C-alpha positions as a Markdown table, in Angstrom:
| # | Residue | x | y | z |
|---|---|---|---|---|
| 1 | Met | -2.5 | -17.6 | 21.7 |
| 2 | Gln | -2.6 | -14.9 | 19.0 |
| 3 | Gln | -5.9 | -13.6 | 17.9 |
| 4 | Thr | -7.0 | -14.0 | 14.3 |
| 5 | Pro | -6.6 | -10.6 | 12.5 |
| 6 | Lys | -9.7 | -8.8 | 11.3 |
| 7 | Arg | -8.1 | -7.6 | 8.1 |
| 8 | Ala | -9.1 | -5.1 | 5.4 |
| 9 | Leu | -7.1 | -4.9 | 2.1 |
| 10 | Ile | -6.3 | -1.2 | 1.3 |
| 11 | Val | -5.5 | -0.8 | -2.4 |
| 12 | Ile | -4.0 | 2.6 | -2.9 |
| 13 | Asp | -4.1 | 4.5 | -6.2 |
| 14 | Pro | -3.8 | 1.7 | -8.8 |
| 15 | Gln | -4.4 | 4.3 | -11.4 |
| 16 | Asn | -3.3 | 4.7 | -15.1 |
| 17 | Glu | -1.0 | 7.6 | -14.1 |
| 18 | Tyr | 1.4 | 5.1 | -12.7 |
| 19 | Val | 1.2 | 2.7 | -15.7 |
| 20 | Thr | 0.9 | 4.8 | -18.9 |
| 21 | Gly | 0.9 | 8.4 | -17.6 |
| 22 | Asn | 3.5 | 10.9 | -16.4 |
| 23 | Leu | 4.5 | 9.0 | -13.2 |
| 24 | Lys | 5.4 | 5.6 | -14.4 |
| 25 | Ile | 6.4 | 3.1 | -11.7 |
| 26 | Glu | 9.8 | 1.6 | -12.5 |
| 27 | Tyr | 10.5 | -0.8 | -9.6 |
| 28 | Pro | 9.3 | -3.5 | -9.2 |
| 29 | Asp | 8.0 | -3.8 | -12.7 |
| 30 | Val | 4.6 | -2.3 | -12.8 |
| 31 | Gln | 3.0 | -5.1 | -14.7 |
| 32 | His | 4.2 | -7.5 | -12.0 |
| 33 | Ser | 2.9 | -5.4 | -9.2 |
| 34 | Leu | -0.4 | -4.8 | -10.9 |
| 35 | Ala | -0.8 | -8.6 | -11.3 |
| 36 | Asn | -0.1 | -9.0 | -7.6 |
| 37 | Ile | -2.6 | -6.4 | -6.6 |
| 38 | Gly | -5.2 | -8.2 | -8.6 |
| 39 | Arg | -4.2 | -11.6 | -7.0 |
| 40 | Ala | -4.4 | -10.1 | -3.5 |
| 41 | Met | -7.9 | -8.6 | -4.3 |
| 42 | Asp | -9.2 | -11.9 | -5.7 |
| 43 | Ala | -7.9 | -13.8 | -2.7 |
| 44 | Ala | -9.3 | -11.3 | -0.2 |
| 45 | His | -12.7 | -11.3 | -1.9 |
| 46 | Ala | -12.8 | -15.1 | -1.8 |
| 47 | Ala | -11.9 | -15.1 | 1.9 |
| 48 | Gly | -14.5 | -12.5 | 2.8 |
| 49 | Val | -11.8 | -9.9 | 3.6 |
| 50 | Pro | -13.2 | -6.4 | 2.8 |
| 51 | Ile | -11.4 | -4.4 | 0.2 |
| 52 | Val | -11.0 | -0.6 | 0.2 |
| 53 | Met | -10.2 | 1.1 | -3.1 |
| 54 | Val | -8.4 | 4.4 | -2.8 |
| 55 | Gln | -8.3 | 6.9 | -5.7 |
| 56 | Gln | -6.1 | 10.1 | -5.9 |
| 57 | Phe | -7.5 | 13.2 | -7.5 |
| 58 | Phe | -6.1 | 16.7 | -8.1 |
| 59 | Pro | -7.9 | 19.6 | -9.8 |
| 60 | Ala | -8.5 | 19.5 | -13.5 |
| 61 | Asp | -5.5 | 21.8 | -14.4 |
| 62 | Tyr | -2.9 | 19.5 | -12.7 |
| 63 | Pro | -0.4 | 17.5 | -14.8 |
| 64 | Val | -1.1 | 14.3 | -12.9 |
| 65 | Phe | -4.3 | 12.7 | -11.4 |
| 66 | Ala | -6.4 | 15.5 | -12.9 |
| 67 | Arg | -10.1 | 14.9 | -12.1 |
| 68 | Gly | -11.8 | 13.7 | -15.3 |
| 69 | Ser | -8.5 | 12.6 | -17.0 |
| 70 | Ala | -7.7 | 9.1 | -18.2 |
| 71 | Gly | -4.6 | 9.1 | -15.9 |
| 72 | Ala | -6.8 | 9.4 | -12.9 |
| 73 | Asp | -8.9 | 6.4 | -13.8 |
| 74 | Ile | -8.3 | 3.1 | -12.0 |
| 75 | His | -6.3 | 0.8 | -14.2 |
| 76 | Pro | -8.6 | -1.6 | -16.2 |
| 77 | Ser | -7.0 | -4.7 | -14.7 |
| 78 | Ile | -8.0 | -3.5 | -11.3 |
| 79 | Ala | -11.2 | -1.7 | -12.1 |
| 80 | Ser | -12.8 | -5.0 | -13.3 |
| 81 | Arg | -12.4 | -6.6 | -9.8 |
| 82 | His | -14.6 | -6.4 | -6.7 |
| 83 | Trp | -14.1 | -3.9 | -3.9 |
| 84 | Asp | -16.3 | -3.0 | -1.0 |
| 85 | His | -15.7 | 0.6 | -0.4 |
| 86 | Leu | -14.2 | 3.5 | -2.4 |
| 87 | Ile | -12.6 | 6.6 | -1.0 |
| 88 | Glu | -11.1 | 9.6 | -2.8 |
| 89 | Lys | -8.1 | 11.7 | -1.5 |
| 90 | Glu | -6.0 | 14.7 | -2.4 |
| 91 | Met | -3.2 | 14.1 | 0.2 |
| 92 | Ala | -0.8 | 11.3 | 0.5 |
| 93 | Ser | -2.4 | 9.4 | 3.4 |
| 94 | Ala | -5.6 | 7.6 | 2.9 |
| 95 | Leu | -6.4 | 8.2 | 6.6 |
| 96 | Thr | -6.7 | 12.0 | 6.6 |
| 97 | Pro | -10.0 | 13.0 | 8.3 |
| 98 | Asp | -11.7 | 14.0 | 5.1 |
| 99 | Thr | -11.6 | 10.5 | 3.5 |
| 100 | Gly | -13.7 | 8.9 | 6.2 |
| 101 | Leu | -11.6 | 5.8 | 6.0 |
| 102 | Ala | -10.9 | 5.6 | 9.7 |
| 103 | Ala | -14.6 | 5.7 | 10.7 |
| 104 | Trp | -15.4 | 3.0 | 8.1 |
| 105 | Leu | -12.6 | 0.7 | 9.4 |
| 106 | Arg | -13.8 | 1.2 | 13.0 |
| 107 | Lys | -17.4 | 0.6 | 12.0 |
| 108 | His | -16.4 | -2.7 | 10.5 |
| 109 | Glu | -14.2 | -3.6 | 13.5 |
| 110 | Ile | -11.0 | -3.9 | 11.4 |
| 111 | Asp | -7.8 | -4.2 | 13.4 |
| 112 | Thr | -5.3 | -5.0 | 10.7 |
| 113 | Leu | -4.7 | -3.0 | 7.5 |
| 114 | Ser | -3.1 | -4.8 | 4.6 |
| 115 | Val | -1.7 | -2.2 | 2.2 |
| 116 | Ala | -1.0 | -2.6 | -1.5 |
| 117 | Gly | -0.7 | -0.1 | -4.3 |
| 118 | Tyr | 1.3 | 3.0 | -5.2 |
| 119 | Met | 3.7 | 4.6 | -4.4 |
| 120 | Thr | 5.8 | 2.7 | -1.8 |
| 121 | His | 7.6 | 5.8 | -0.6 |
| 122 | Asn | 4.7 | 8.3 | -0.7 |
| 123 | Cys | 1.0 | 7.3 | -0.3 |
| 124 | Asp | 1.7 | 3.8 | 0.9 |
| 125 | Asp | 4.3 | 5.0 | 3.5 |
| 126 | Ser | 2.1 | 7.9 | 4.7 |
| 127 | Thr | -0.9 | 5.6 | 5.1 |
| 128 | Ile | 1.1 | 2.9 | 6.8 |
| 129 | Arg | 2.6 | 5.3 | 9.4 |
| 130 | Ala | -0.7 | 7.0 | 10.0 |
| 131 | Ala | -2.4 | 3.6 | 10.6 |
| 132 | Met | 0.3 | 2.4 | 13.0 |
| 133 | His | 0.1 | 5.7 | 14.9 |
| 134 | Glu | -3.7 | 5.4 | 15.2 |
| 135 | Gly | -3.5 | 1.9 | 16.6 |
| 136 | Trp | -4.0 | -0.5 | 13.7 |
| 137 | Lys | -1.7 | -3.4 | 13.0 |
| 138 | Val | -0.3 | -2.9 | 9.5 |
| 139 | Glu | 0.9 | -5.2 | 6.7 |
| 140 | Phe | 2.5 | -4.2 | 3.4 |
| 141 | Leu | 2.7 | -6.3 | 0.3 |
| 142 | His | 6.0 | -5.2 | -1.1 |
| 143 | Asp | 5.7 | -6.8 | -4.5 |
| 144 | Ala | 2.2 | -5.3 | -5.0 |
| 145 | Ala | 3.6 | -1.8 | -4.7 |
| 146 | Gly | 6.3 | 0.2 | -6.4 |
| 147 | Ser | 8.4 | 3.3 | -6.7 |
| 148 | Leu | 9.8 | 5.7 | -9.4 |
| 149 | Pro | 13.2 | 7.5 | -9.5 |
| 150 | Tyr | 13.8 | 11.0 | -8.0 |
| 151 | Lys | 16.4 | 13.7 | -8.6 |
| 152 | Asn | 16.5 | 17.1 | -6.8 |
| 153 | Ala | 18.9 | 19.5 | -5.0 |
| 154 | Leu | 19.9 | 16.8 | -2.5 |
| 155 | Gly | 20.9 | 14.2 | -5.2 |
| 156 | Ala | 19.3 | 11.3 | -7.0 |
| 157 | Ala | 17.9 | 7.9 | -6.2 |
| 158 | Thr | 16.7 | 5.1 | -8.4 |
| 159 | Ala | 13.3 | 3.5 | -8.1 |
| 160 | Glu | 14.9 | 0.3 | -6.8 |
| 161 | Glu | 16.9 | 2.2 | -4.1 |
| 162 | Ile | 13.8 | 4.1 | -2.9 |
| 163 | His | 11.6 | 1.0 | -2.8 |
| 164 | Arg | 14.2 | -1.1 | -1.1 |
| 165 | Val | 15.0 | 1.4 | 1.6 |
| 166 | Phe | 11.4 | 2.3 | 2.4 |
| 167 | Thr | 10.4 | -1.4 | 2.7 |
| 168 | Ile | 13.4 | -2.1 | 5.0 |
| 169 | Val | 12.5 | 0.9 | 7.2 |
| 170 | Ala | 8.8 | 0.1 | 7.2 |
| 171 | His | 9.5 | -3.5 | 8.5 |
| 172 | Thr | 11.5 | -2.3 | 11.4 |
| 173 | Ala | 8.8 | -0.2 | 13.1 |
| 174 | Phe | 5.6 | 0.4 | 11.0 |
| 175 | Ala | 4.4 | -2.7 | 9.2 |
| 176 | Ala | 4.9 | -6.4 | 8.6 |
| 177 | Val | 6.4 | -6.3 | 5.1 |
| 178 | Ile | 5.7 | -9.4 | 3.1 |
| 179 | Ser | 5.3 | -10.8 | -0.4 |
| 180 | Thr | 1.9 | -11.2 | -2.0 |
| 181 | Asp | 2.2 | -15.0 | -1.9 |
| 182 | Ala | 3.1 | -15.1 | 1.8 |
| 183 | Trp | 0.3 | -12.6 | 2.6 |
| 184 | Ile | -2.3 | -14.7 | 0.8 |
| 185 | Ala | -1.2 | -17.8 | 2.7 |
| 186 | Ala | -1.4 | -16.0 | 6.0 |
| 187 | Met | -4.7 | -14.4 | 5.2 |
| 188 | Gln | -6.3 | -17.7 | 4.2 |
| 189 | Lys | -5.1 | -19.3 | 7.4 |
| 190 | Gly | -6.1 | -16.4 | 9.5 |
| 191 | Glu | -2.6 | -16.0 | 10.8 |
| 192 | Pro | -1.2 | -12.7 | 12.1 |
| 193 | Leu | 2.1 | -11.3 | 10.7 |
| 194 | Glu | 4.8 | -9.6 | 12.7 |
| 195 | Met | 7.3 | -6.9 | 11.9 |
| 196 | Asp | 10.8 | -6.6 | 13.1 |
| 197 | Asn | 12.0 | -3.8 | 15.4 |
| 198 | Val | 14.5 | -1.0 | 15.3 |
| 199 | Phe | 16.9 | -2.4 | 17.9 |
| 200 | Leu | 17.2 | -5.9 | 16.3 |
| 201 | Ser | 17.4 | -4.5 | 12.8 |
| 202 | Asn | 20.2 | -2.2 | 13.9 |
| 203 | Gln | 22.1 | -4.9 | 15.8 |
| 204 | Arg | 22.0 | -7.3 | 12.8 |
| 205 | Ala | 23.4 | -4.5 | 10.6 |
| 206 | Leu | 26.3 | -4.1 | 13.1 |
| 207 | Gly | 26.9 | -7.8 | 13.1 |
| 208 | Arg | 26.0 | -8.2 | 16.8 |
| 209 | Leu | 23.3 | -10.8 | 16.1 |
C-alpha cells in the first residue's frame, strides 16, 4: 500500500517580471497559469499543505529582477494569498544551500515537492532535478507554469516548444507532471502521483508499446 505523501507546494518566482516586465511568459497564457497557481495555493492552504514562496532577486543594476524594482515584486494575484515560508534566491534552483529550503523541508518532514511557477525550463527544471537528486519525490503542475521563446547561436525555439519538451522530459525521469485540476484532486485525497520512465517513454515513441 502506497504511503500518503507529505507534500509541500513550492511556488517559484510568480513575479511581475514574467507578467508585465521584460521576460513575459508566452506559453501557456500567463493569466491562465497565474490563476492555476492561485487555485493550487488556495487548495493547499485549505488542506493544510505547507506553501513555500520563492522570490528571485538580482542586484539593483540588473535589467530583470532588480532588488527594489516593481518587476521583482510578487504578482498581486499571488501576493494576496497565504504562504508559510518565503525564500530568496539568485540562482535558478530553489535548493541551493544558501536558500535554506532543504533544511526547512527536512525539519517539516516533507517527502514530496509539488512545483509550480516560472519558468518551466529554467528555475522549475533546476529545482525539480535538484529535488529528485536529493531524494524527494517531485510533482510538477504543468499548467501552473510557463515558458518564453529563445533565439541564440544554436537556433530558435518558441515558448510552446520549450514548455512541451521540458514537461515531456521531466515526466520521464524527474517528476510526475500533471494538471492543476488533477493535482488538487490527488492532494485532497492524499494520493501519490507517479512519473513515467525513460525506457517506457522511448519504447512508446518507437511504436514498440
